[in-house]
C-alpha positions, -999 to 999 in steps of 0.1 A, spaced: -338 660 -596 -339 690 -573 -311 685 -544 -340 686 -515 -353 652 -534 -318 639 -532 -313 651 -495 -348 637 -485 -340 604 -501 -308 602 -480 -330 613 -447 -351 585 -450 -327 560 -453 -305 573 -424 -344 574 -401 -350 536 -416 -314 527 -401 -322 542 -370 -355 530 -368 -340 495 -370 -312 497 -348 -336 513 -323 -360 480 -324 -331 456 -326 -316 473 -294 -346 482 -277 -336 518 -275 -370 536 -280 -354 573 -284 -334 559 -311 -362 541 -329 -388 579 -324 -356 598 -338 -354 574 -368 -395 579 -373 -389 617 -371 -360 616 -396 -379 592 -421 -408 616 -423 -386 646 -426 -370 631 -452 -401 623 -470 -414 661 -465 -379 674 -479 -382 647 -508 -417 664 -516 -404 700 -514 -380 689 -540 -404 673 -562 -426 708 -562 -397 727 -565 -386 709 -598 -423 712 -608 -423 747 -604 -388 749 -624 -402 732 -653 -435 750 -655 -415 784 -658 -394 771 -686 -424 763 -705 
């Protein structure tokens, strides 16, 4: 697992928590930040997966 995959997963969790907290408190800005964090985390995780795939392909 590449570090970007792990960091991306962490950002997704953080974003989900912010999104939920913003929804519960009615804080639209916090909810929007949470959604952005989740999206950023998904992108970072995918980048990590690609890097890991390239690394594996180069080892062959």
